[in-house]
C-alpha positions, 0 to 999 in steps of 0.5 A, spaced: 035 648 526 038 641 528 044 638 524 049 633 525 056 632 523 061 626 522 066 629 526 068 635 531 072 638 525 066 638 520 062 641 525 067 647 527 068 648 519 060 648 518 059 652 524 064 658 522 062 658 515 054 659 517 056 664 522 061 668 517 056 668 511 051 671 516 046 665 515 046 663 523 047 668 529 050 662 533 051 655 532 052 651 538 056 644 537 055 638 542 060 633 541 060 626 542 053 624 541 051 617 539 046 616 533 042 609 533 039 608 526 038 602 521 042 602 514 041 597 509 037 592 514 042 593 519 042 596 526 048 601 526 051 606 532 055 611 530 058 618 534 057 624 531 057 632 533 050 635 534 049 642 531 044 647 534 044 652 529 040 659 531 037 663 525 032 668 524 026 666 522 026 671 516 033 667 513 030 660 515 023 662 512 026 664 505 031 657 505 037 661 505 041 656 509 038 650 504 041 655 498 047 656 501 048 648 502 047 647 495 053 651 493 057 648 498 061 642 499 059 635 498 060 633 505 056 639 507 050 636 503 051 630 507 051 632 514 046 638 514 040 634 514 035 640 512 
């Protein structure tokens, strides 16, 4: 699974929580990616960290990660694009 976080601190926090809660076997963090997107009719560019979340199919298939996010903080919902 792929997700983005708005900062390296958020990426680390999300990654540690996913691994501690056994929802991911491993999370790779790729810092300083640049995202280009359209927002309210304007072309925008911003820095983010990419999360490569390695999960077992059984956990992903049962949407455990999505349920975990729903119980988490608001920023987790915003930055984990599931």
